[in-house]
Each structure stands twice: as C-alpha cells, then as structure tokens.
C-alpha positions in Angstrom: -28.6 -65.1 -25.4 -29.7 -61.7 -24.6 -27.1 -58.8 -25.4 -24.9 -57.3 -22.4 -25.2 -54.1 -21.2 -22.3 -52.9 -23.2 -24.1 -54.2 -26.3 -27.1 -52.2 -25.4 -25.5 -48.6 -24.9 -23.5 -49.3 -28.1 -26.9 -50.1 -29.9 -28.7 -47.2 -28.0 -25.7 -44.3 -28.9 -25.4 -46.0 -32.6 -29.5 -45.2 -32.7 -29.3 -41.6 -31.8 -26.7 -40.9 -33.6 -28.0 -42.2 -36.8 -31.2 -39.4 -35.3 -28.6 -37.1 -35.9 -27.8 -36.4 -32.1 -24.5 -36.4 -30.7 -23.1 -37.0 -27.3 -22.3 -33.6 -24.8 -20.8 -33.7 -21.3 -21.9 -30.9 -19.1 -21.1 -30.3 -15.5 -23.3 -28.4 -13.0 -22.8 -27.6 -9.6 -23.6 -30.5 -7.0 -26.3 -29.3 -4.6 -25.7 -31.9 -2.3 -22.3 -30.8 -2.0 -21.1 -29.6 1.2 -21.3 -25.7 2.0 -23.6 -26.1 -1.4 -26.4 -24.4 0.2 -24.3 -21.5 1.9 -23.0 -20.7 -1.0 -26.3 -20.5 -2.8 -27.6 -18.3 0.1 -24.7 -15.9 -0.2 -24.7 -14.8 -3.7 -28.1 -14.7 -4.2 -28.1 -12.1 -0.7 -25.1 -10.3 -3.0 -27.1 -10.3 -6.0 -30.1 -9.1 -4.0 -28.6 -6.1 -2.9 -26.4 -5.2 -6.0 -27.1 -1.5 -7.2 -27.9 -2.9 -10.3 -30.3 -5.9 -9.1 -33.4 -4.4 -10.5 -31.6 -3.8 -14.0 -30.4 -7.0 -14.1 -34.2 -8.5 -13.3 -35.2 -6.6 -16.0 -33.1 -7.6 -18.3 -33.4 -11.2 -17.7 -37.4 -10.4 -17.9 -37.2 -9.0 -21.3 -34.8 -12.1 -23.1 -36.7 -14.4 -21.1 -40.5 -12.9 -21.9 -41.5 -15.3 -25.2 -40.2 -18.3 -23.3 -42.7 -18.3 -20.4 -45.6 -18.0 -23.0 
C-alpha cells in the first residue's frame, strides 16, 4: 500500500532534518494584493526622488559588488 501524503511529507521532512536543515517560515509581500502595484510605484518614486538616492545606490552597489561576479 502506498504511503499517504502526510507520511510522505513526514519522511521528506525527517530526511531534510537528517541532512542538517531546519524549516523556517518567511512572510513576503503579496504581489497579487489589490493596491500592491500602486504602493510599489509610490515607494519607488519616493526613493528615486530622495536627496540621498545616489548615496543609497552607491552603498547597495558597494555591499553587493562581489555577489554579481
């Protein structure tokens, strides 16, 4: 008899834990939510129009320089 879905999930999770991994949960913005695109555009404009925009971009580029190579 094949394993049930819950048995397969349990086995899979046990294998992951045995490999030294642990589960975590993260919450991210729901890009499908009503108003998301408008709020994203609003915040992007605020950043682009900020007096420190260039300093912020320089900082981001500096700390991520090695990540893009």
